[in-house]
C-alpha positions, 0 to 999 in steps of 0.5 A, spaced: 260 510 382 267 510 386 266 518 387 259 517 389 261 511 394 266 516 397 262 522 397 256 519 401 262 516 406 264 523 407 258 526 408 256 520 413 263 522 416 261 529 417 255 529 420 257 523 425 262 528 427 257 533 430 250 531 431 247 525 427 240 527 431 239 534 428 235 535 421 231 541 419 225 540 423 229 542 429 230 550 431 236 552 435 231 554 440 228 547 440 222 549 436 220 545 430 222 549 424 216 553 420 219 552 414 219 544 415 212 545 417 210 549 411 214 544 406 211 538 408 205 539 405 205 544 399 212 546 400 210 553 400 213 558 406 208 562 411 205 569 409 210 573 413 216 571 408 217 575 402 217 570 396 222 572 391 220 571 383 226 567 380 229 572 376 235 568 372 233 563 365 238 562 360 234 567 355 234 573 361 237 576 367 233 581 371 236 579 378 237 585 382 245 585 383 250 589 387 257 590 389 261 589 395 268 591 396 271 589 402 275 595 405 280 590 408 283 586 402 280 591 396 276 584 393 270 585 390 264 581 390 257 580 387 250 581 391 244 579 389 237 581 393 233 574 394 226 576 397 227 581 403 235 579 403 241 581 400 246 576 400 253 575 397 253 571 391 260 569 392 263 565 397 267 570 402 275 569 400 278 574 405 284 571 408 284 571 416 287 566 422 283 559 421 282 560 414 284 555 408 284 553 401 281 547 398 288 542 398 291 548 400 291 551 394 290 558 392 287 557 385 281 553 389 281 560 393 279 564 387 275 559 385 271 557 391 272 562 396 276 559 403 273 555 408 273 557 415 272 554 422 265 557 426 269 561 430 273 564 425 267 565 421 263 569 426 267 575 426 270 575 418 264 578 414 265 585 413 263 592 415 255 592 414 255 585 413 254 579 418 254 571 418 247 569 417 243 566 423 238 559 423 232 563 422 236 567 416 237 561 412 230 558 413 228 565 411 232 564 404 229 557 404 222 560 404 223 565 399 225 561 393 219 557 394 220 551 400 225 546 401 222 541 396 226 545 390 231 550 393 237 546 393 236 546 385 234 553 384 240 556 389 246 551 386 250 554 381 248 552 373 256 549 372 261 546 376 257 540 380 259 533 378 254 527 376 250 532 373 248 535 380 248 542 376 242 547 379 238 552 375 241 558 379 234 561 378 235 567 383 243 567 382 245 565 389 250 561 385 252 556 391 258 552 389 261 545 390 266 547 394 266 541 399 269 542 407 276 541 411 276 536 416 279 537 423 284 533 421 286 537 416 284 533 409 280 536 404 273 532 401 267 532 396 270 538 392 265 537 386 259 534 390 257 538 396 256 545 399 256 547 406 255 554 409 256 556 416 251 559 420 251 563 426 247 559 430 250 555 435 247 547 437 251 546 443 257 549 446 262 545 440 257 544 435 253 549 430 248 549 424 251 549 417 246 549 410 248 543 406 246 542 399 249 536 395 249 534 387 243 530 387 239 536 388 235 532 394 233 537 399 237 542 402 238 541 410 240 545 416 244 541 420 250 542 425 257 539 427 264 541 430 266 548 430 273 546 428 270 544 420 272 548 415 266 550 411 264 556 406 261 563 408 255 567 405 255 574 408 248 577 409 247 585 409 245 587 415 
């Protein structure tokens, strides 16, 4: 219970650091999210989005995998196709300026990848890959059937605290890496995932994808660009 209270307080602090009036229904262009419209009724995406069939269960794995070798440092990442998109199936772990390991420990970088400020995240993806836009994250959530159950389907099947594991039905394997505060402190490892988008909200804030241990709807919210969040790169 103590950890739940702490995690909730930490998340509310993160939201307060940015734009507490931002929500999943508001796109960067100020228009209502098409996914928010569809998920409010049937939970299904619009016909323009390529729906992905769940490809991973306890007894079979038919996901379409690939491999990304980062020429800059030789690290190899698993990739996976979800609908019409090809994603890194792991968090990026390329060391650059304004990137960090949880608790400043290399073992956490090996486990979760690195955290990046938004400015660092904007240029850190390997050649041929990019930081996803707000709209491309909307597409991901639509492709797995809509907002209502996306978190459960995208989250890793292990590593989340308080029985928060997902089914990882598309082998996206979202990790409960937590985040790095502007003051250099680290928080909520095991409970929350935050993944940067390339879309700004205001000059000092940018959007990110949020998932939590309770399998609530994933959110596209915004906060300060100086926070350290995870990065998932999308193929060009």
